[in-house]
N, CA, C and O atoms as a Tinker XYZ file with bonds, in Angstrom:
   292  protein
     1  N     -1.261000   16.734000   20.531000    73     2
     2  CA    -2.185000   16.672000   19.417000    64     1     3
     3  C     -1.418000   16.729000   18.086000    63     2     4     5
     4  O     -1.775000   16.037000   17.132000    81     3
     5  N     -0.387000   17.539000   18.027000    73     3     6
     6  CA     0.406000   17.644000   16.812000    64     5     7
     7  C      1.069000   16.307000   16.474000    63     6     8     9
     8  O      1.124000   15.925000   15.305000    81     7
     9  N      1.568000   15.599000   17.479000    73     7    10
    10  CA     2.176000   14.289000   17.249000    64     9    11
    11  C      1.170000   13.311000   16.660000    63    10    12    13
    12  O      1.521000   12.514000   15.791000    81    11
    13  N     -0.068000   13.361000   17.119000    73    11    14
    14  CA    -1.122000   12.492000   16.602000    64    13    15
    15  C     -1.411000   12.800000   15.141000    63    14    16    17
    16  O     -1.567000   11.889000   14.328000    81    15
    17  N     -1.482000   14.076000   14.810000    73    15    18
    18  CA    -1.736000   14.464000   13.423000    64    17    19
    19  C     -0.589000   14.046000   12.514000    63    18    20    21
    20  O     -0.819000   13.561000   11.406000    81    19
    21  N      0.628000   14.229000   12.968000    73    19    22
    22  CA     1.789000   13.839000   12.168000    64    21    23
    23  C      1.815000   12.329000   11.963000    63    22    24    25
    24  O      2.110000   11.855000   10.866000    81    23
    25  N      1.508000   11.573000   13.014000    73    23    26
    26  CA     1.508000   10.108000   12.909000    64    25    27
    27  C      0.421000    9.611000   11.964000    63    26    28    29
    28  O      0.598000    8.588000   11.303000    81    27
    29  N     -0.700000   10.322000   11.894000    73    27    30
    30  CA    -1.824000    9.895000   11.056000    64    29    31
    31  C     -1.703000   10.403000    9.621000    63    30    32    33
    32  O     -2.486000   10.000000    8.760000    81    31
    33  N     -0.748000   11.269000    9.354000    73    31    34
    34  CA    -0.597000   11.863000    8.023000    64    33    35
    35  C     -0.179000   10.824000    6.996000    63    34    36    37
    36  O      0.713000   10.013000    7.249000    81    35
    37  N     -0.824000   10.851000    5.842000    73    35    38
    38  CA    -0.467000   10.006000    4.715000    64    37    39
    39  C     -0.009000   10.914000    3.597000    63    38    40    41
    40  O     -0.647000   11.934000    3.334000    81    39
    41  N      1.090000   10.566000    2.926000    73    39    42
    42  CA     1.511000   11.406000    1.814000    64    41    43
    43  C      0.462000   11.419000    0.718000    63    42    44    45
    44  O     -0.092000   10.373000    0.379000    81    43
    45  N      0.186000   12.576000    0.164000    73    43    46
    46  CA    -0.780000   12.678000   -0.924000    64    45    47
    47  C     -0.163000   13.434000   -2.092000    63    46    48    49
    48  O      0.611000   14.375000   -1.917000    81    47
    49  N     -0.520000   13.002000   -3.251000    73    47    50
    50  CA    -0.157000   13.712000   -4.464000    64    49    51
    51  C     -1.472000   13.929000   -5.187000    63    50    52    53
    52  O     -2.145000   12.977000   -5.582000    81    51
    53  N     -1.824000   15.168000   -5.352000    73    51    54
    54  CA    -3.114000   15.599000   -5.871000    64    53    55
    55  C     -4.189000   15.060000   -4.937000    63    54    56    57
    56  O     -4.341000   15.580000   -3.832000    81    55
    57  N     -4.941000   14.038000   -5.337000    73    55    58
    58  CA    -6.000000   13.523000   -4.461000    64    57    59
    59  C     -5.725000   12.088000   -4.017000    63    58    60    61
    60  O     -6.541000   11.502000   -3.305000    81    59
    61  N     -4.608000   11.519000   -4.416000    73    59    62
    62  CA    -4.274000   10.126000   -4.082000    64    61    63
    63  C     -3.539000   10.045000   -2.751000    63    62    64    65
    64  O     -2.681000   10.874000   -2.445000    81    63
    65  N     -3.891000    9.032000   -1.968000    73    63    66
    66  CA    -3.211000    8.755000   -0.711000    64    65    67
    67  C     -2.307000    7.542000   -0.923000    63    66    68    69
    68  O     -2.688000    6.592000   -1.607000    81    67
    69  N     -1.122000    7.574000   -0.343000    73    67    70
    70  CA    -0.143000    6.518000   -0.556000    64    69    71
    71  C      0.244000    5.845000    0.751000    63    70    72    73
    72  O      0.266000    6.471000    1.811000    81    71
    73  N      0.549000    4.559000    0.652000    73    71    74
    74  CA     1.043000    3.782000    1.787000    64    73    75
    75  C      2.532000    3.531000    1.599000    63    74    76    77
    76  O      3.021000    3.410000    0.475000    81    75
    77  N      3.237000    3.456000    2.707000    73    75    78
    78  CA     4.653000    3.105000    2.647000    64    77    79
    79  C      4.778000    1.587000    2.566000    63    78    80    81
    80  O      3.805000    0.863000    2.780000    81    79
    81  N      5.962000    1.121000    2.259000    73    79    82
    82  CA     6.197000   -0.320000    2.219000    64    81    83
    83  C      5.938000   -0.964000    3.567000    63    82    84    85
    84  O      5.398000   -2.068000    3.636000    81    83
    85  N      6.317000   -0.287000    4.637000    73    83    86
    86  CA     6.093000   -0.820000    5.985000    64    85    87
    87  C      4.608000   -0.983000    6.269000    63    86    88    89
    88  O      4.194000   -1.967000    6.882000    81    87
    89  N      3.801000   -0.012000    5.820000    73    87    90
    90  CA     2.361000   -0.103000    6.037000    64    89    91
    91  C      1.747000   -1.243000    5.228000    63    90    92    93
    92  O      0.870000   -1.949000    5.726000    81    91
    93  N      2.191000   -1.430000    4.003000    73    91    94
    94  CA     1.680000   -2.521000    3.166000    64    93    95
    95  C      2.080000   -3.869000    3.768000    63    94    96    97
    96  O      1.268000   -4.793000    3.812000    81    95
    97  N      3.331000   -3.984000    4.231000    73    95    98
    98  CA     3.777000   -5.239000    4.841000    64    97    99
    99  C      2.962000   -5.555000    6.090000    63    98   100   101
   100  O      2.604000   -6.709000    6.324000    81    99
   101  N      2.669000   -4.540000    6.889000    73    99   102
   102  CA     1.871000   -4.768000    8.103000    64   101   103
   103  C      0.428000   -5.109000    7.754000    63   102   104   105
   104  O     -0.170000   -5.995000    8.366000    81   103
   105  N     -0.124000   -4.416000    6.783000    73   103   106
   106  CA    -1.516000   -4.628000    6.376000    64   105   107
   107  C     -1.753000   -6.049000    5.890000    63   106   108   109
   108  O     -2.785000   -6.644000    6.201000    81   107
   109  N     -0.805000   -6.605000    5.125000    73   107   110
   110  CA    -0.968000   -7.935000    4.541000    64   109   111
   111  C     -0.085000   -8.997000    5.184000    63   110   112   113
   112  O     -0.025000  -10.127000    4.700000    81   111
   113  N      0.597000   -8.650000    6.262000    73   111   114
   114  CA     1.511000   -9.579000    6.947000    64   113   115
   115  C      2.535000  -10.159000    5.971000    63   114   116   117
   116  O      2.703000  -11.374000    5.873000    81   115
   117  N      3.206000   -9.276000    5.262000    73   115   118
   118  CA     4.210000   -9.675000    4.282000    64   117   119
   119  C      5.604000   -9.430000    4.826000    63   118   120   121
   120  O      5.810000   -8.553000    5.665000    81   119
   121  N      6.553000  -10.207000    4.345000    73   119   122
   122  CA     7.953000   -9.938000    4.646000    64   121   123
   123  C      8.487000   -9.037000    3.530000    63   122   124   125
   124  O      7.877000   -8.949000    2.464000    81   123
   125  N      9.615000   -8.369000    3.765000    73   123   126
   126  CA    10.160000   -7.469000    2.734000    64   125   127
   127  C     10.421000   -8.156000    1.394000    63   126   128   129
   128  O     10.200000   -7.558000    0.342000    81   127
   129  N     10.883000   -9.391000    1.421000    73   127   130
   130  CA    11.178000  -10.104000    0.172000    64   129   131
   131  C      9.904000  -10.373000   -0.636000    63   130   132   133
   132  O      9.917000  -10.267000   -1.863000    81   131
   133  N      8.817000  -10.718000    0.036000    73   131   134
   134  CA     7.553000  -10.953000   -0.665000    64   133   135
   135  C      7.054000   -9.665000   -1.294000    63   134   136   137
   136  O      6.572000   -9.669000   -2.427000    81   135
   137  N      7.167000   -8.568000   -0.569000    73   135   138
   138  CA     6.762000   -7.285000   -1.137000    64   137   139
   139  C      7.611000   -6.957000   -2.361000    63   138   140   141
   140  O      7.093000   -6.448000   -3.355000    81   139
   141  N      8.889000   -7.239000   -2.299000    73   139   142
   142  CA     9.772000   -7.031000   -3.452000    64   141   143
   143  C      9.336000   -7.901000   -4.634000    63   142   144   145
   144  O      9.305000   -7.438000   -5.775000    81   143
   145  N      8.998000   -9.164000   -4.353000    73   143   146
   146  CA     8.505000  -10.062000   -5.411000    64   145   147
   147  C      7.231000   -9.517000   -6.044000    63   146   148   149
   148  O      7.074000   -9.578000   -7.264000    81   147
   149  N      6.321000   -8.985000   -5.232000    73   147   150
   150  CA     5.077000   -8.413000   -5.755000    64   149   151
   151  C      5.360000   -7.222000   -6.661000    63   150   152   153
   152  O      4.684000   -7.035000   -7.673000    81   151
   153  N      6.351000   -6.418000   -6.305000    73   151   154
   154  CA     6.734000   -5.301000   -7.174000    64   153   155
   155  C      7.346000   -5.821000   -8.469000    63   154   156   157
   156  O      7.001000   -5.357000   -9.556000    81   155
   157  N      8.259000   -6.790000   -8.349000    73   155   158
   158  CA     8.938000   -7.340000   -9.530000    64   157   159
   159  C      7.952000   -7.974000  -10.501000    63   158   160   161
   160  O      8.100000   -7.841000  -11.716000    81   159
   161  N      6.935000   -8.672000   -9.961000    73   159   162
   162  CA     5.947000   -9.359000  -10.803000    64   161   163
   163  C      4.778000   -8.452000  -11.171000    63   162   164   165
   164  O      3.838000   -8.884000  -11.838000    81   163
   165  N      4.836000   -7.196000  -10.735000    73   163   166
   166  CA     3.786000   -6.200000  -11.012000    64   165   167
   167  C      2.433000   -6.585000  -10.419000    63   166   168   169
   168  O      1.385000   -6.270000  -10.981000    81   167
   169  N      2.469000   -7.274000   -9.270000    73   167   170
   170  CA     1.233000   -7.622000   -8.566000    64   169   171
   171  C      0.668000   -6.372000   -7.904000    63   170   172   173
   172  O     -0.539000   -6.135000   -7.948000    81   171
   173  N      1.541000   -5.569000   -7.289000    73   171   174
   174  CA     1.136000   -4.322000   -6.638000    64   173   175
   175  C      1.706000   -3.135000   -7.403000    63   174   176   177
   176  O      2.898000   -3.103000   -7.710000    81   175
   177  N      0.860000   -2.163000   -7.709000    73   175   178
   178  CA     1.368000   -0.959000   -8.358000    64   177   179
   179  C      2.117000   -0.100000   -7.336000    63   178   180   181
   180  O      1.794000   -0.115000   -6.148000    81   179
   181  N      3.100000    0.632000   -7.797000    73   179   182
   182  CA     3.870000    1.489000   -6.903000    64   181   183
   183  C      4.481000    2.630000   -7.695000    63   182   184   185
   184  O      4.518000    2.614000   -8.925000    81   183
   185  N      4.949000    3.599000   -6.971000    73   183   186
   186  CA     5.679000    4.708000   -7.568000    64   185   187
   187  C      6.883000    4.996000   -6.691000    63   186   188   189
   188  O      6.883000    4.675000   -5.502000    81   187
   189  N      7.885000    5.587000   -7.259000    73   187   190
   190  CA     9.053000    5.951000   -6.473000    64   189   191
   191  C      9.261000    7.457000   -6.543000    63   190   192   193
   192  O      9.080000    8.086000   -7.586000    81   191
   193  N      9.636000    8.000000   -5.428000    73   191   194
   194  CA    10.046000    9.399000   -5.334000    64   193   195
   195  C     11.400000    9.371000   -4.666000    63   194   196   197
   196  O     11.506000    9.119000   -3.466000    81   195
   197  N     12.429000    9.629000   -5.440000    73   195   198
   198  CA    13.784000    9.455000   -4.928000    64   197   199
   199  C     14.004000    7.979000   -4.661000    63   198   200   201
   200  O     13.836000    7.152000   -5.557000    81   199
   201  N     14.376000    7.646000   -3.449000    73   199   202
   202  CA    14.558000    6.236000   -3.082000    64   201   203
   203  C     13.365000    5.691000   -2.308000    63   202   204   205
   204  O     13.394000    4.545000   -1.859000    81   203
   205  N     12.323000    6.491000   -2.146000    73   203   206
   206  CA    11.137000    6.080000   -1.394000    64   205   207
   207  C     10.135000    5.417000   -2.330000    63   206   208   209
   208  O      9.810000    5.959000   -3.387000    81   207
   209  N      9.649000    4.250000   -1.939000    73   207   210
   210  CA     8.647000    3.525000   -2.721000    64   209   211
   211  C      7.304000    3.703000   -2.038000    63   210   212   213
   212  O      7.175000    3.459000   -0.838000    81   211
   213  N      6.296000    4.130000   -2.805000    73   211   214
   214  CA     4.959000    4.366000   -2.276000    64   213   215
   215  C      3.936000    3.578000   -3.084000    63   214   216   217
   216  O      4.093000    3.378000   -4.288000    81   215
   217  N      2.885000    3.134000   -2.397000    73   215   218
   218  CA     1.839000    2.311000   -3.004000    64   217   219
   219  C      0.518000    3.073000   -2.938000    63   218   220   221
   220  O      0.085000    3.450000   -1.849000    81   219
   221  N     -0.133000    3.309000   -4.082000    73   219   222
   222  CA    -1.394000    4.060000   -4.072000    64   221   223
   223  C     -2.510000    3.256000   -3.394000    63   222   224   225
   224  O     -2.814000    2.127000   -3.779000    81   223
   225  N     -3.097000    3.866000   -2.390000    73   223   226
   226  CA    -4.150000    3.206000   -1.605000    64   225   227
   227  C     -5.328000    2.791000   -2.481000    63   226   228   229
   228  O     -5.842000    1.683000   -2.324000    81   227
   229  N     -5.764000    3.642000   -3.391000    73   227   230
   230  CA    -6.938000    3.321000   -4.208000    64   229   231
   231  C     -6.683000    2.104000   -5.101000    63   230   232   233
   232  O     -7.590000    1.301000   -5.322000    81   231
   233  N     -5.468000    1.963000   -5.611000    73   231   234
   234  CA    -5.151000    0.816000   -6.462000    64   233   235
   235  C     -5.108000   -0.479000   -5.649000    63   234   236   237
   236  O     -5.533000   -1.527000   -6.135000    81   235
   237  N     -4.609000   -0.415000   -4.441000    73   235   238
   238  CA    -4.588000   -1.598000   -3.575000    64   237   239
   239  C     -6.013000   -2.009000   -3.235000    63   238   240   241
   240  O     -6.330000   -3.198000   -3.214000    81   239
   241  N     -6.880000   -1.022000   -2.967000    73   239   242
   242  CA    -8.286000   -1.333000   -2.688000    64   241   243
   243  C     -8.954000   -1.970000   -3.903000    63   242   244   245
   244  O     -9.763000   -2.885000   -3.747000    81   243
   245  N     -8.631000   -1.504000   -5.111000    73   243   246
   246  CA    -9.189000   -2.109000   -6.325000    64   245   247
   247  C     -8.754000   -3.565000   -6.466000    63   246   248   249
   248  O     -9.557000   -4.423000   -6.833000    81   247
   249  N     -7.491000   -3.841000   -6.177000    73   247   250
   250  CA    -6.991000   -5.216000   -6.250000    64   249   251
   251  C     -7.737000   -6.095000   -5.260000    63   250   252   253
   252  O     -8.135000   -7.212000   -5.592000    81   251
   253  N     -7.927000   -5.596000   -4.048000    73   251   254
   254  CA    -8.651000   -6.368000   -3.032000    64   253   255
   255  C    -10.087000   -6.631000   -3.467000    63   254   256   257
   256  O    -10.575000   -7.753000   -3.335000    81   255
   257  N    -10.763000   -5.623000   -3.979000    73   255   258
   258  CA   -12.149000   -5.799000   -4.420000    64   257   259
   259  C    -12.245000   -6.746000   -5.613000    63   258   260   261
   260  O    -13.166000   -7.559000   -5.689000    81   259
   261  N    -11.306000   -6.644000   -6.536000    73   259   262
   262  CA   -11.316000   -7.502000   -7.726000    64   261   263
   263  C    -11.095000   -8.974000   -7.355000    63   262   264   265
   264  O    -11.611000   -9.863000   -8.032000    81   263
   265  N    -10.351000   -9.232000   -6.309000    73   263   266
   266  CA   -10.031000  -10.602000   -5.914000    64   265   267
   267  C    -10.863000  -11.102000   -4.737000    63   266   268   269
   268  O    -10.584000  -12.168000   -4.188000    81   267
   269  N    -11.865000  -10.351000   -4.355000    73   267   270
   270  CA   -12.728000  -10.731000   -3.233000    64   269   271
   271  C    -13.556000  -11.948000   -3.588000    63   270   272   273
   272  O    -14.152000  -12.009000   -4.663000    81   271
   273  N    -13.594000  -12.910000   -2.691000    73   271   274
   274  CA   -14.412000  -14.110000   -2.866000    64   273   275
   275  C    -15.315000  -14.248000   -1.654000    63   274   276   277
   276  O    -14.848000  -14.198000   -0.516000    81   275
   277  N    -16.613000  -14.422000   -1.897000    73   275   278
   278  CA   -17.544000  -14.616000   -0.789000    64   277   279
   279  C    -17.360000  -15.999000   -0.188000    63   278   280   281
   280  O    -17.019000  -16.963000   -0.874000    81   279
   281  N    -17.595000  -16.061000    1.103000    73   279   282
   282  CA   -17.524000  -17.362000    1.768000    64   281   283
   283  C    -18.768000  -18.180000    1.410000    63   282   284   285
   284  O    -19.770000  -17.643000    0.937000    81   283
   285  N    -18.680000  -19.458000    1.642000    73   283   286
   286  CA   -19.812000  -20.342000    1.320000    64   285   287
   287  C    -20.864000  -20.340000    2.420000    63   286   288   289
   288  O    -21.955000  -20.879000    2.232000    81   287
   289  N    -20.560000  -19.754000    3.539000    73   287   290
   290  CA   -21.507000  -19.765000    4.660000    64   289   291
   291  C    -22.354000  -18.550000    4.700000    63   290   292
   292  O    -23.199000  -18.415000    5.585000    81   291
């Protein structure tokens, strides 16, 4: 049970939940270079703690909602 809890843990700072680069790449089927391009072009917001890059979940959800397009069907 402890292993399950550790695996499901997301880093939080105050009330924000963060995704790792690996999680973002898996979520959007991105390669590392594309994720780097998104950071360079400021497409995805991120923060760094030491050498670790983290992406705020709420900001990614806002981007998805802002760019949502309904299908024609």
